[in-house]
N, CA, C and O atoms as CSV, one atom per row, in Angstrom:
chain,resi,resn,atom,element,x,y,z
A,1,MET,N,N,-96.002,23.419,96.769
A,1,MET,CA,C,-95.313,22.796,95.672
A,1,MET,C,C,-96.180,22.751,94.418
A,1,MET,O,O,-95.686,23.093,93.344
A,2,LEU,N,N,-97.458,22.343,94.501
A,2,LEU,CA,C,-98.327,22.264,93.338
A,2,LEU,C,C,-99.108,23.552,93.177
A,2,LEU,O,O,-99.659,24.081,94.143
A,3,THR,N,N,-99.154,24.055,91.951
A,3,THR,CA,C,-99.970,25.225,91.636
A,3,THR,C,C,-100.691,24.965,90.327
A,3,THR,O,O,-100.250,24.150,89.516
A,4,ALA,N,N,-101.805,25.661,90.124
A,4,ALA,CA,C,-102.569,25.510,88.888
A,4,ALA,C,C,-101.734,25.974,87.706
A,4,ALA,O,O,-100.926,26.895,87.831
A,5,ALA,N,N,-101.931,25.336,86.558
A,5,ALA,CA,C,-101.222,25.699,85.334
A,5,ALA,C,C,-102.244,26.045,84.262
A,5,ALA,O,O,-103.314,25.441,84.185
A,6,ASP,N,N,-101.901,27.016,83.444
A,6,ASP,CA,C,-102.804,27.397,82.363
A,6,ASP,C,C,-102.178,27.261,80.979
A,6,ASP,O,O,-102.769,27.697,79.992
A,7,GLY,N,N,-101.009,26.673,80.895
A,7,GLY,CA,C,-100.347,26.490,79.611
A,7,GLY,C,C,-99.354,27.574,79.280
A,7,GLY,O,O,-98.590,27.446,78.323
A,8,SER,N,N,-99.351,28.645,80.057
A,8,SER,CA,C,-98.425,29.736,79.774
A,8,SER,C,C,-97.218,29.703,80.714
A,8,SER,O,O,-96.384,30.608,80.682
A,9,GLU,N,N,-97.124,28.693,81.529
A,9,GLU,CA,C,-96.032,28.556,82.495
A,9,GLU,C,C,-94.680,28.622,81.787
A,9,GLU,O,O,-94.430,27.862,80.852
A,10,ASP,N,N,-93.827,29.512,82.224
A,10,ASP,CA,C,-92.480,29.588,81.669
A,10,ASP,C,C,-91.762,28.266,81.891
A,10,ASP,O,O,-91.780,27.721,82.995
A,11,GLY,N,N,-91.138,27.757,80.853
A,11,GLY,CA,C,-90.350,26.539,80.971
A,11,GLY,C,C,-91.113,25.256,80.715
A,11,GLY,O,O,-90.516,24.179,80.725
A,12,LEU,N,N,-92.412,25.338,80.487
A,12,LEU,CA,C,-93.194,24.116,80.287
A,12,LEU,C,C,-92.745,23.378,79.022
A,12,LEU,O,O,-92.651,22.151,79.025
A,13,GLY,N,N,-92.472,24.105,77.959
A,13,GLY,CA,C,-91.993,23.474,76.731
A,13,GLY,C,C,-90.673,22.758,76.951
A,13,GLY,O,O,-90.471,21.655,76.443
A,14,ASP,N,N,-89.772,23.377,77.703
A,14,ASP,CA,C,-88.482,22.747,78.006
A,14,ASP,C,C,-88.676,21.497,78.857
A,14,ASP,O,O,-88.006,20.485,78.650
A,15,LEU,N,N,-89.605,21.575,79.822
A,15,LEU,CA,C,-89.873,20.417,80.669
A,15,LEU,C,C,-90.358,19.255,79.810
A,15,LEU,O,O,-89.868,18.135,79.953
A,16,PHE,N,N,-91.317,19.509,78.918
A,16,PHE,CA,C,-91.825,18.442,78.051
A,16,PHE,C,C,-90.720,17.907,77.149
A,16,PHE,O,O,-90.610,16.696,76.953
A,17,ALA,N,N,-89.909,18.795,76.604
A,17,ALA,CA,C,-88.836,18.387,75.701
A,17,ALA,C,C,-87.778,17.543,76.410
A,17,ALA,O,O,-87.033,16.810,75.760
A,18,SER,N,N,-87.708,17.641,77.733
A,18,SER,CA,C,-86.699,16.887,78.490
A,18,SER,C,C,-87.049,15.405,78.604
A,18,SER,O,O,-86.260,14.626,79.140
A,19,GLN,N,N,-88.211,15.007,78.113
A,19,GLN,CA,C,-88.650,13.604,78.181
A,19,GLN,C,C,-88.943,13.041,76.790
A,19,GLN,O,O,-90.050,12.561,76.549
A,20,PRO,N,N,-87.967,13.089,75.862
A,20,PRO,CA,C,-88.238,12.622,74.500
A,20,PRO,C,C,-88.617,11.145,74.425
A,20,PRO,O,O,-89.371,10.753,73.535
A,21,ASP,N,N,-88.110,10.321,75.338
A,21,ASP,CA,C,-88.448,8.896,75.313
A,21,ASP,C,C,-89.941,8.678,75.540
A,21,ASP,O,O,-90.559,7.831,74.895
A,22,TYR,N,N,-90.517,9.455,76.468
A,22,TYR,CA,C,-91.956,9.315,76.717
A,22,TYR,C,C,-92.761,9.674,75.473
A,22,TYR,O,O,-93.668,8.941,75.079
A,23,TRP,N,N,-92.426,10.796,74.864
A,23,TRP,CA,C,-93.202,11.239,73.698
A,23,TRP,C,C,-93.079,10.241,72.556
A,23,TRP,O,O,-94.036,10.028,71.811
A,24,GLU,N,N,-91.904,9.627,72.413
A,24,GLU,CA,C,-91.725,8.625,71.368
A,24,GLU,C,C,-92.564,7.381,71.655
A,24,GLU,O,O,-93.220,6.856,70.756
A,25,LEU,N,N,-92.548,6.906,72.907
A,25,LEU,CA,C,-93.342,5.734,73.283
A,25,LEU,C,C,-94.837,5.977,73.113
A,25,LEU,O,O,-95.569,5.105,72.645
A,26,SER,N,N,-95.277,7.164,73.496
A,26,SER,CA,C,-96.710,7.443,73.518
A,26,SER,C,C,-97.270,7.826,72.160
A,26,SER,O,O,-98.448,7.603,71.880
A,27,GLY,N,N,-96.421,8.403,71.314
A,27,GLY,CA,C,-96.928,8.933,70.056
A,27,GLY,C,C,-97.637,10.259,70.238
A,27,GLY,O,O,-98.180,10.809,69.280
A,28,ASP,N,N,-97.641,10.781,71.465
A,28,ASP,CA,C,-98.260,12.071,71.754
A,28,ASP,C,C,-97.292,13.195,71.430
A,28,ASP,O,O,-96.114,12.969,71.154
A,29,SER,N,N,-97.809,14.388,71.471
A,29,SER,CA,C,-97.003,15.584,71.276
A,29,SER,C,C,-97.309,16.531,72.420
A,29,SER,O,O,-98.462,16.658,72.832
A,30,ALA,N,N,-96.284,17.197,72.936
A,30,ALA,CA,C,-96.486,18.151,74.025
A,30,ALA,C,C,-97.493,19.222,73.632
A,30,ALA,O,O,-98.201,19.741,74.496
A,31,GLY,N,N,-97.573,19.561,72.368
A,31,GLY,CA,C,-98.515,20.579,71.908
A,31,GLY,C,C,-99.961,20.181,72.049
A,31,GLY,O,O,-100.847,21.032,71.966
A,32,GLU,N,N,-100.225,18.885,72.265
A,32,GLU,CA,C,-101.601,18.407,72.406
A,32,GLU,C,C,-102.137,18.548,73.825
A,32,GLU,O,O,-103.300,18.230,74.072
A,33,LEU,N,N,-101.325,19.013,74.754
A,33,LEU,CA,C,-101.734,18.988,76.157
A,33,LEU,C,C,-102.657,20.117,76.570
A,33,LEU,O,O,-103.369,19.981,77.565
A,34,PHE,N,N,-102.673,21.212,75.854
A,34,PHE,CA,C,-103.532,22.325,76.219
A,34,PHE,C,C,-104.416,22.658,75.051
A,34,PHE,O,O,-103.955,22.554,73.914
A,35,PRO,N,N,-105.654,23.051,75.249
A,35,PRO,CA,C,-106.229,23.337,76.552
A,35,PRO,C,C,-106.561,22.055,77.328
A,35,PRO,O,O,-106.743,20.983,76.752
A,36,VAL,N,N,-106.630,22.202,78.609
A,36,VAL,CA,C,-106.942,21.081,79.494
A,36,VAL,C,C,-108.410,20.707,79.299
A,36,VAL,O,O,-109.277,21.579,79.237
A,37,ALA,N,N,-108.679,19.427,79.204
A,37,ALA,CA,C,-110.031,18.928,78.968
A,37,ALA,C,C,-110.964,19.281,80.124
A,37,ALA,O,O,-110.532,19.473,81.261
A,38,GLU,N,N,-112.232,19.359,79.805
A,38,GLU,CA,C,-113.246,19.630,80.824
A,38,GLU,C,C,-113.185,18.557,81.904
A,38,GLU,O,O,-113.042,17.373,81.599
A,39,GLY,N,N,-113.293,18.966,83.161
A,39,GLY,CA,C,-113.227,18.040,84.277
A,39,GLY,C,C,-111.815,17.748,84.735
A,39,GLY,O,O,-111.607,16.994,85.686
A,40,CYS,N,N,-110.836,18.347,84.057
A,40,CYS,CA,C,-109.428,18.135,84.406
A,40,CYS,C,C,-108.832,19.410,84.980
A,40,CYS,O,O,-109.360,20.510,84.813
A,41,GLU,N,N,-107.737,19.222,85.649
A,41,GLU,CA,C,-106.970,20.336,86.191
A,41,GLU,C,C,-105.508,20.081,85.882
A,41,GLU,O,O,-105.008,18.974,86.086
A,42,ALA,N,N,-104.826,21.095,85.394
A,42,ALA,CA,C,-103.385,20.996,85.173
A,42,ALA,C,C,-102.693,21.674,86.337
A,42,ALA,O,O,-103.088,22.756,86.772
A,43,VAL,N,N,-101.649,21.019,86.835
A,43,VAL,CA,C,-100.859,21.580,87.930
A,43,VAL,C,C,-99.382,21.473,87.580
A,43,VAL,O,O,-98.969,20.604,86.812
A,44,VAL,N,N,-98.602,22.368,88.153
A,44,VAL,CA,C,-97.153,22.321,88.000
A,44,VAL,C,C,-96.530,22.300,89.380
A,44,VAL,O,O,-97.143,22.714,90.364
A,45,ALA,N,N,-95.299,21.810,89.439
A,45,ALA,CA,C,-94.557,21.762,90.697
A,45,ALA,C,C,-93.232,22.476,90.494
A,45,ALA,O,O,-92.591,22.355,89.449
A,46,HIS,N,N,-92.839,23.216,91.510
A,46,HIS,CA,C,-91.560,23.925,91.508
A,46,HIS,C,C,-90.730,23.442,92.690
A,46,HIS,O,O,-91.272,23.046,93.723
A,47,ASP,N,N,-89.409,23.480,92.527
A,47,ASP,CA,C,-88.545,23.144,93.651
A,47,ASP,C,C,-88.443,24.348,94.587
A,47,ASP,O,O,-89.044,25.392,94.332
A,48,ALA,N,N,-87.691,24.200,95.654
A,48,ALA,CA,C,-87.578,25.267,96.659
A,48,ALA,C,C,-87.022,26.562,96.073
A,48,ALA,O,O,-87.287,27.643,96.598
A,49,GLY,N,N,-86.258,26.458,94.996
A,49,GLY,CA,C,-85.694,27.644,94.353
A,49,GLY,C,C,-86.599,28.252,93.294
A,49,GLY,O,O,-86.233,29.242,92.660
A,50,GLY,N,N,-87.783,27.667,93.096
A,50,GLY,CA,C,-88.726,28.196,92.125
A,50,GLY,C,C,-88.614,27.603,90.735
A,50,GLY,O,O,-89.354,28.007,89.838
A,51,ARG,N,N,-87.705,26.649,90.529
A,51,ARG,CA,C,-87.533,26.030,89.215
A,51,ARG,C,C,-88.675,25.055,88.946
A,51,ARG,O,O,-89.031,24.256,89.812
A,52,LEU,N,N,-89.245,25.122,87.750
A,52,LEU,CA,C,-90.286,24.198,87.328
A,52,LEU,C,C,-89.700,22.801,87.225
A,52,LEU,O,O,-88.720,22.586,86.512
A,53,VAL,N,N,-90.299,21.844,87.939
A,53,VAL,CA,C,-89.762,20.480,87.940
A,53,VAL,C,C,-90.748,19.436,87.424
A,53,VAL,O,O,-90.334,18.338,87.051
A,54,ALA,N,N,-92.049,19.754,87.393
A,54,ALA,CA,C,-93.013,18.741,86.966
A,54,ALA,C,C,-94.329,19.375,86.543
A,54,ALA,O,O,-94.664,20.499,86.917
A,55,PHE,N,N,-95.054,18.608,85.751
A,55,PHE,CA,C,-96.396,18.953,85.282
A,55,PHE,C,C,-97.273,17.731,85.500
A,55,PHE,O,O,-96.828,16.600,85.306
A,56,ALA,N,N,-98.513,17.955,85.900
A,56,ALA,CA,C,-99.471,16.850,86.007
A,56,ALA,C,C,-100.827,17.317,85.513
A,56,ALA,O,O,-101.221,18.466,85.711
A,57,GLU,N,N,-101.532,16.403,84.865
A,57,GLU,CA,C,-102.912,16.652,84.479
A,57,GLU,C,C,-103.782,15.686,85.269
A,57,GLU,O,O,-103.575,14.473,85.225
A,58,LEU,N,N,-104.742,16.224,85.981
A,58,LEU,CA,C,-105.571,15.446,86.901
A,58,LEU,C,C,-107.021,15.488,86.457
A,58,LEU,O,O,-107.553,16.551,86.137
A,59,LEU,N,N,-107.653,14.332,86.440
A,59,LEU,CA,C,-109.084,14.229,86.177
A,59,LEU,C,C,-109.757,14.103,87.534
A,59,LEU,O,O,-109.415,13.225,88.326
A,60,LYS,N,N,-110.702,14.970,87.795
A,60,LYS,CA,C,-111.320,15.004,89.125
A,60,LYS,C,C,-112.143,13.754,89.432
A,60,LYS,O,O,-112.215,13.330,90.585
A,61,ALA,N,N,-112.764,13.160,88.408
A,61,ALA,CA,C,-113.544,11.933,88.611
A,61,ALA,C,C,-113.606,11.165,87.299
A,61,ALA,O,O,-114.129,11.663,86.303
A,62,HIS,N,N,-113.069,9.949,87.304
A,62,HIS,CA,C,-113.120,9.113,86.107
A,62,HIS,C,C,-114.580,8.766,85.812
A,62,HIS,O,O,-115.333,8.462,86.738
A,63,PRO,N,N,-114.997,8.805,84.542
A,63,PRO,CA,C,-116.414,8.575,84.237
A,63,PRO,C,C,-116.922,7.182,84.567
A,63,PRO,O,O,-118.129,6.997,84.721
A,64,VAL,N,N,-116.034,6.192,84.682
A,64,VAL,CA,C,-116.473,4.834,85.003
A,64,VAL,C,C,-116.402,4.589,86.507
A,64,VAL,O,O,-117.404,4.213,87.116
A,65,SER,N,N,-115.244,4.796,87.110
A,65,SER,CA,C,-115.053,4.459,88.522
A,65,SER,C,C,-115.457,5.580,89.474
A,65,SER,O,O,-115.786,5.327,90.633
A,66,GLY,N,N,-115.433,6.810,88.989
A,66,GLY,CA,C,-115.699,7.953,89.862
A,66,GLY,C,C,-114.493,8.405,90.662
A,66,GLY,O,O,-114.536,9.453,91.306
A,67,HIS,N,N,-113.415,7.628,90.630
A,67,HIS,CA,C,-112.196,7.998,91.357
A,67,HIS,C,C,-111.432,9.078,90.593
A,67,HIS,O,O,-111.527,9.151,89.368
A,68,PRO,N,N,-110.681,9.909,91.299
A,68,PRO,CA,C,-109.799,10.837,90.598
A,68,PRO,C,C,-108.733,10.060,89.834
A,68,PRO,O,O,-108.439,8.904,90.136
A,69,TRP,N,N,-108.171,10.726,88.846
A,69,TRP,CA,C,-107.290,10.049,87.897
A,69,TRP,C,C,-106.097,10.944,87.605
A,69,TRP,O,O,-106.262,12.138,87.357
A,70,ILE,N,N,-104.910,10.383,87.631
A,70,ILE,CA,C,-103.722,11.102,87.188
A,70,ILE,C,C,-103.575,10.796,85.705
A,70,ILE,O,O,-103.183,9.693,85.322
A,71,GLY,N,N,-103.893,11.785,84.875
A,71,GLY,CA,C,-103.860,11.577,83.436
A,71,GLY,C,C,-102.457,11.625,82.869
A,71,GLY,O,O,-102.163,10.969,81.870
A,72,LEU,N,N,-101.597,12.392,83.496
A,72,LEU,CA,C,-100.231,12.525,83.014
A,72,LEU,C,C,-99.393,13.126,84.124
A,72,LEU,O,O,-99.832,14.040,84.822
A,73,LEU,N,N,-98.201,12.616,84.283
A,73,LEU,CA,C,-97.202,13.214,85.169
A,73,LEU,C,C,-95.900,13.247,84.395
A,73,LEU,O,O,-95.376,12.204,84.003
A,74,VAL,N,N,-95.373,14.451,84.172
A,74,VAL,CA,C,-94.104,14.616,83.480
A,74,VAL,C,C,-93.158,15.350,84.415
A,74,VAL,O,O,-93.417,16.482,84.824
A,75,VAL,N,N,-92.051,14.683,84.747
A,75,VAL,CA,C,-90.999,15.293,85.570
A,75,VAL,C,C,-89.856,15.657,84.639
A,75,VAL,O,O,-89.561,14.930,83.690
A,76,ASP,N,N,-89.220,16.775,84.912
A,76,ASP,CA,C,-88.087,17.204,84.096
A,76,ASP,C,C,-87.070,16.070,84.014
A,76,ASP,O,O,-86.525,15.647,85.034
A,77,GLY,N,N,-86.816,15.581,82.810
A,77,GLY,CA,C,-85.916,14.451,82.610
A,77,GLY,C,C,-84.495,14.718,83.068
A,77,GLY,O,O,-83.752,13.784,83.369
A,78,ARG,N,N,-84.113,15.985,83.122
A,78,ARG,CA,C,-82.762,16.342,83.577
A,78,ARG,C,C,-82.633,16.187,85.086
A,78,ARG,O,O,-81.529,16.236,85.628
A,79,LEU,N,N,-83.767,16.000,85.765
A,79,LEU,CA,C,-83.781,15.881,87.223
A,79,LEU,C,C,-84.190,14.480,87.673
A,79,LEU,O,O,-84.509,14.271,88.844
A,80,ARG,N,N,-84.180,13.542,86.766
A,80,ARG,CA,C,-84.589,12.161,87.054
A,80,ARG,C,C,-83.799,11.591,88.231
A,80,ARG,O,O,-82.592,11.804,88.348
A,81,GLY,N,N,-84.496,10.868,89.094
A,81,GLY,CA,C,-83.852,10.188,90.210
A,81,GLY,C,C,-83.646,11.046,91.442
A,81,GLY,O,O,-82.981,10.613,92.384
A,82,ARG,N,N,-84.193,12.243,91.462
A,82,ARG,CA,C,-84.011,13.139,92.616
A,82,ARG,C,C,-85.242,13.215,93.520
A,82,ARG,O,O,-85.282,14.029,94.444
A,83,GLY,N,N,-86.235,12.381,93.262
A,83,GLY,CA,C,-87.399,12.317,94.142
A,83,GLY,C,C,-88.549,13.237,93.792
A,83,GLY,O,O,-89.550,13.274,94.508
A,84,TYR,N,N,-88.426,13.982,92.702
A,84,TYR,CA,C,-89.509,14.908,92.350
A,84,TYR,C,C,-90.788,14.175,91.963
A,84,TYR,O,O,-91.881,14.598,92.342
A,85,GLY,N,N,-90.667,13.090,91.219
A,85,GLY,CA,C,-91.857,12.324,90.843
A,85,GLY,C,C,-92.598,11.803,92.061
A,85,GLY,O,O,-93.823,11.895,92.137
A,86,ARG,N,N,-91.863,11.263,93.003
A,86,ARG,CA,C,-92.468,10.773,94.249
A,86,ARG,C,C,-93.139,11.904,95.017
A,86,ARG,O,O,-94.243,11.745,95.537
A,87,ALA,N,N,-92.464,13.043,95.084
A,87,ALA,CA,C,-93.010,14.186,95.823
A,87,ALA,C,C,-94.288,14.699,95.175
A,87,ALA,O,O,-95.251,15.021,95.870
A,88,VAL,N,N,-94.304,14.775,93.864
A,88,VAL,CA,C,-95.505,15.250,93.170
A,88,VAL,C,C,-96.639,14.245,93.336
A,88,VAL,O,O,-97.773,14.634,93.616
A,89,ALA,N,N,-96.346,12.954,93.165
A,89,ALA,CA,C,-97.381,11.937,93.358
A,89,ALA,C,C,-97.965,12.030,94.766
A,89,ALA,O,O,-99.182,11.962,94.938
A,90,ALA,N,N,-97.114,12.184,95.763
A,90,ALA,CA,C,-97.582,12.295,97.155
A,90,ALA,C,C,-98.433,13.550,97.350
A,90,ALA,O,O,-99.442,13.508,98.054
A,91,ALA,N,N,-98.040,14.655,96.737
A,91,ALA,CA,C,-98.809,15.898,96.872
A,91,ALA,C,C,-100.176,15.771,96.203
A,91,ALA,O,O,-101.179,16.248,96.735
A,92,VAL,N,N,-100.215,15.129,95.040
A,92,VAL,CA,C,-101.493,14.906,94.356
A,92,VAL,C,C,-102.383,14.012,95.216
A,92,VAL,O,O,-103.567,14.297,95.397
A,93,GLU,N,N,-101.813,12.935,95.741
A,93,GLU,CA,C,-102.587,12.025,96.589
A,93,GLU,C,C,-103.119,12.740,97.818
A,93,GLU,O,O,-104.273,12.540,98.197
A,94,GLU,N,N,-102.299,13.570,98.444
A,94,GLU,CA,C,-102.739,14.312,99.634
A,94,GLU,C,C,-103.870,15.277,99.284
A,94,GLU,O,O,-104.823,15.434,100.047
A,95,ARG,N,N,-103.757,15.907,98.143
A,95,ARG,CA,C,-104.817,16.824,97.686
A,95,ARG,C,C,-106.137,16.073,97.573
A,95,ARG,O,O,-107.171,16.570,98.020
A,96,PHE,N,N,-106.115,14.874,96.978
A,96,PHE,CA,C,-107.340,14.091,96.834
A,96,PHE,C,C,-107.807,13.545,98.183
A,96,PHE,O,O,-109.010,13.478,98.435
A,97,ARG,N,N,-106.884,13.158,99.044
A,97,ARG,CA,C,-107.231,12.650,100.372
A,97,ARG,C,C,-107.962,13.729,101.170
A,97,ARG,O,O,-108.990,13.458,101.791
A,98,ILE,N,N,-107.435,14.936,101.152
A,98,ILE,CA,C,-108.063,16.064,101.865
A,98,ILE,C,C,-109.467,16.324,101.328
A,98,ILE,O,O,-110.360,16.721,102.076
A,99,ALA,N,N,-109.656,16.096,100.024
A,99,ALA,CA,C,-110.970,16.292,99.400
A,99,ALA,C,C,-111.930,15.140,99.707
A,99,ALA,O,O,-113.068,15.138,99.236
A,100,GLY,N,N,-111.471,14.152,100.504
A,100,GLY,CA,C,-112.341,13.051,100.900
A,100,GLY,C,C,-112.360,11.884,99.938
A,100,GLY,O,O,-113.209,11.000,100.059
A,101,ARG,N,N,-111.447,11.860,98.991
A,101,ARG,CA,C,-111.401,10.764,98.034
A,101,ARG,C,C,-110.727,9.553,98.666
A,101,ARG,O,O,-109.858,9.704,99.524
A,102,THR,N,N,-111.122,8.353,98.249
A,102,THR,CA,C,-110.619,7.131,98.873
A,102,THR,C,C,-109.587,6.379,98.036
A,102,THR,O,O,-108.935,5.460,98.531
A,103,ALA,N,N,-109.439,6.764,96.783
A,103,ALA,CA,C,-108.467,6.115,95.899
A,103,ALA,C,C,-108.161,7.056,94.750
A,103,ALA,O,O,-108.919,7.983,94.464
A,104,VAL,N,N,-107.038,6.803,94.097
A,104,VAL,CA,C,-106.679,7.521,92.876
A,104,VAL,C,C,-106.227,6.482,91.853
A,104,VAL,O,O,-105.600,5.482,92.204
A,105,GLU,N,N,-106.549,6.726,90.598
A,105,GLU,CA,C,-106.235,5.780,89.540
A,105,GLU,C,C,-105.417,6.454,88.444
A,105,GLU,O,O,-105.313,7.679,88.377
A,106,LEU,N,N,-104.841,5.613,87.588
A,106,LEU,CA,C,-104.086,6.097,86.430
A,106,LEU,C,C,-103.911,4.930,85.475
A,106,LEU,O,O,-104.169,3.778,85.823
A,107,ALA,N,N,-103.470,5.243,84.270
A,107,ALA,CA,C,-103.145,4.212,83.298
A,107,ALA,C,C,-101.743,4.473,82.782
A,107,ALA,O,O,-101.348,5.619,82.566
A,108,VAL,N,N,-101.001,3.398,82.588
A,108,VAL,CA,C,-99.643,3.473,82.071
A,108,VAL,C,C,-99.602,2.659,80.780
A,108,VAL,O,O,-100.141,1.555,80.709
A,109,LEU,N,N,-98.963,3.215,79.778
A,109,LEU,CA,C,-98.810,2.464,78.533
A,109,LEU,C,C,-98.025,1.186,78.796
A,109,LEU,O,O,-96.991,1.221,79.463
A,110,GLU,N,N,-98.504,0.065,78.280
A,110,GLU,CA,C,-97.818,-1.215,78.482
A,110,GLU,C,C,-96.390,-1.185,77.979
A,110,GLU,O,O,-95.542,-1.916,78.491
A,111,ASN,N,N,-96.104,-0.352,76.985
A,111,ASN,CA,C,-94.757,-0.305,76.417
A,111,ASN,C,C,-93.830,0.631,77.186
A,111,ASN,O,O,-92.765,0.997,76.688
A,112,ASN,N,N,-94.231,1.021,78.399
A,112,ASN,CA,C,-93.430,1.925,79.221
A,112,ASN,C,C,-93.135,1.270,80.580
A,112,ASN,O,O,-93.684,1.695,81.597
A,113,PRO,N,N,-92.275,0.242,80.607
A,113,PRO,CA,C,-92.025,-0.483,81.854
A,113,PRO,C,C,-91.395,0.388,82.942
A,113,PRO,O,O,-91.592,0.120,84.127
A,114,GLY,N,N,-90.658,1.405,82.572
A,114,GLY,CA,C,-90.089,2.301,83.579
A,114,GLY,C,C,-91.171,3.026,84.353
A,114,GLY,O,O,-91.065,3.193,85.568
A,115,ALA,N,N,-92.217,3.459,83.652
A,115,ALA,CA,C,-93.335,4.135,84.322
A,115,ALA,C,C,-94.106,3.160,85.200
A,115,ALA,O,O,-94.515,3.512,86.307
A,116,VAL,N,N,-94.305,1.943,84.719
A,116,VAL,CA,C,-94.994,0.933,85.533
A,116,VAL,C,C,-94.212,0.711,86.826
A,116,VAL,O,O,-94.793,0.679,87.911
A,117,ALA,N,N,-92.900,0.558,86.707
A,117,ALA,CA,C,-92.065,0.336,87.895
A,117,ALA,C,C,-92.137,1.520,88.853
A,117,ALA,O,O,-92.193,1.330,90.068
A,118,PHE,N,N,-92.137,2.745,88.318
A,118,PHE,CA,C,-92.241,3.924,89.179
A,118,PHE,C,C,-93.551,3.880,89.965
A,118,PHE,O,O,-93.541,4.001,91.190
A,119,TRP,N,N,-94.674,3.709,89.271
A,119,TRP,CA,C,-95.965,3.755,89.958
A,119,TRP,C,C,-96.103,2.613,90.962
A,119,TRP,O,O,-96.687,2.805,92.029
A,120,GLU,N,N,-95.579,1.435,90.645
A,120,GLU,CA,C,-95.593,0.340,91.619
A,120,GLU,C,C,-94.761,0.705,92.843
A,120,GLU,O,O,-95.132,0.363,93.966
A,121,SER,N,N,-93.651,1.390,92.640
A,121,SER,CA,C,-92.768,1.747,93.757
A,121,SER,C,C,-93.402,2.745,94.718
A,121,SER,O,O,-92.983,2.850,95.871
A,122,VAL,N,N,-94.413,3.481,94.248
A,122,VAL,CA,C,-95.090,4.433,95.141
A,122,VAL,C,C,-96.465,3.924,95.563
A,122,VAL,O,O,-97.297,4.690,96.048
A,123,GLY,N,N,-96.698,2.608,95.371
A,123,GLY,CA,C,-97.868,1.979,95.966
A,123,GLY,C,C,-99.064,1.711,95.067
A,123,GLY,O,O,-100.110,1.291,95.562
A,124,TYR,N,N,-98.948,1.935,93.777
A,124,TYR,CA,C,-100.066,1.659,92.878
A,124,TYR,C,C,-100.041,0.195,92.469
A,124,TYR,O,O,-98.971,-0.392,92.302
A,125,VAL,N,N,-101.222,-0.393,92.309
A,125,VAL,CA,C,-101.325,-1.790,91.913
A,125,VAL,C,C,-102.218,-1.908,90.680
A,125,VAL,O,O,-103.206,-1.192,90.520
A,126,GLU,N,N,-101.831,-2.830,89.831
A,126,GLU,CA,C,-102.617,-3.082,88.621
A,126,GLU,C,C,-103.960,-3.686,88.997
A,126,GLU,O,O,-104.036,-4.570,89.850
A,127,PHE,N,N,-105.033,-3.199,88.346
A,127,PHE,CA,C,-106.333,-3.832,88.541
A,127,PHE,C,C,-107.049,-4.098,87.222
A,127,PHE,O,O,-108.117,-4.711,87.210
A,128,ASP,N,N,-106.475,-3.645,86.117
A,128,ASP,CA,C,-107.114,-3.889,84.823
A,128,ASP,C,C,-106.093,-3.638,83.715
A,128,ASP,O,O,-105.062,-2.996,83.919
A,129,ARG,N,N,-106.413,-4.159,82.552
A,129,ARG,CA,C,-105.667,-3.841,81.329
A,129,ARG,C,C,-106.713,-3.543,80.270
A,129,ARG,O,O,-107.635,-4.325,80.039
A,130,ARG,N,N,-106.548,-2.394,79.635
A,130,ARG,CA,C,-107.478,-2.009,78.578
A,130,ARG,C,C,-106.845,-0.906,77.741
A,130,ARG,O,O,-105.935,-0.216,78.200
A,131,PRO,N,N,-107.320,-0.743,76.529
A,131,PRO,CA,C,-106.761,0.326,75.694
A,131,PRO,C,C,-107.239,1.695,76.180
A,131,PRO,O,O,-108.309,1.830,76.774
A,132,ASP,N,N,-106.402,2.711,75.906
A,132,ASP,CA,C,-106.841,4.063,76.250
A,132,ASP,C,C,-107.948,4.488,75.292
A,132,ASP,O,O,-108.084,3.940,74.198
A,133,VAL,N,N,-108.728,5.462,75.715
A,133,VAL,CA,C,-109.919,5.869,74.982
A,133,VAL,C,C,-109.573,6.546,73.660
A,133,VAL,O,O,-110.177,6.243,72.632
A,134,ASP,N,N,-108.618,7.448,73.681
A,134,ASP,CA,C,-108.343,8.254,72.498
A,134,ASP,C,C,-107.621,7.515,71.383
A,134,ASP,O,O,-107.975,7.653,70.212
A,135,ARG,N,N,-106.615,6.734,71.741
A,135,ARG,CA,C,-105.749,6.145,70.705
A,135,ARG,C,C,-105.719,4.621,70.724
A,135,ARG,O,O,-105.041,4.004,69.903
A,136,HIS,N,N,-106.435,4.022,71.640
A,136,HIS,CA,C,-106.547,2.561,71.719
A,136,HIS,C,C,-105.207,1.860,71.941
A,136,HIS,O,O,-104.991,0.748,71.460
A,137,ARG,N,N,-104.308,2.524,72.677
A,137,ARG,CA,C,-103.007,1.935,73.009
A,137,ARG,C,C,-103.179,1.025,74.224
A,137,ARG,O,O,-103.923,1.376,75.140
A,138,PRO,N,N,-102.520,-0.125,74.260
A,138,PRO,CA,C,-102.638,-1.034,75.409
A,138,PRO,C,C,-102.106,-0.370,76.684
A,138,PRO,O,O,-100.999,0.169,76.700
A,139,CYS,N,N,-102.908,-0.417,77.747
A,139,CYS,CA,C,-102.549,0.229,79.010
A,139,CYS,C,C,-102.748,-0.702,80.193
A,139,CYS,O,O,-103.592,-1.598,80.180
A,140,ILE,N,N,-101.947,-0.459,81.207
A,140,ILE,CA,C,-102.102,-1.090,82.516
A,140,ILE,C,C,-102.781,-0.050,83.400
A,140,ILE,O,O,-102.263,1.050,83.591
A,141,VAL,N,N,-103.944,-0.408,83.935
A,141,VAL,CA,C,-104.693,0.512,84.783
A,141,VAL,C,C,-104.365,0.186,86.231
A,141,VAL,O,O,-104.433,-0.967,86.658
A,142,MET,N,N,-104.005,1.236,86.984
A,142,MET,CA,C,-103.515,1.059,88.345
A,142,MET,C,C,-104.321,1.919,89.310
A,142,MET,O,O,-104.914,2.928,88.929
A,143,ARG,N,N,-104.323,1.489,90.574
A,143,ARG,CA,C,-105.071,2.206,91.619
A,143,ARG,C,C,-104.252,2.196,92.905
A,143,ARG,O,O,-103.501,1.260,93.180
A,144,LYS,N,N,-104.418,3.259,93.678
A,144,LYS,CA,C,-103.846,3.318,95.010
A,144,LYS,C,C,-104.931,3.782,95.967
A,144,LYS,O,O,-105.575,4.808,95.748
A,145,ALA,N,N,-105.124,3.014,97.029
A,145,ALA,CA,C,-106.070,3.427,98.070
A,145,ALA,C,C,-105.446,4.580,98.847
A,145,ALA,O,O,-104.245,4.590,99.118
A,146,LEU,N,N,-106.276,5.540,99.195
A,146,LEU,CA,C,-105.792,6.698,99.947
A,146,LEU,C,C,-106.185,6.578,101.419
A,146,LEU,O,O,-105.866,7.460,102.216
């Protein structure tokens, strides 16, 4: 399901465009996502028919905690509620578990309660609140033990 992405994936622009609410809340732009930062890996997920359904950017080790970090998960908004987000989160967690990691972390913008609810529903718990590094936006920092 998960494969490496290099920014040239067909349909990636459409996938990002399918989530206008996220981009509005974050103030980010899909064009800012590539190139992938050093220490990060971009992955994409396809459904059984080969259709692109999600993108994730993963940090292999957070500079403070040392835990891997899900920097971004974008699921095609036209496919919302079909379990793709859960499946991708589980695949990312399994990838880190196999690598011997004991937890995975992420941050959610405080102004995105839908994302907070999603991550809580798949087992992540809040352990801190702090602004993000780049834009100083208020975030809820969450962790899941693997």
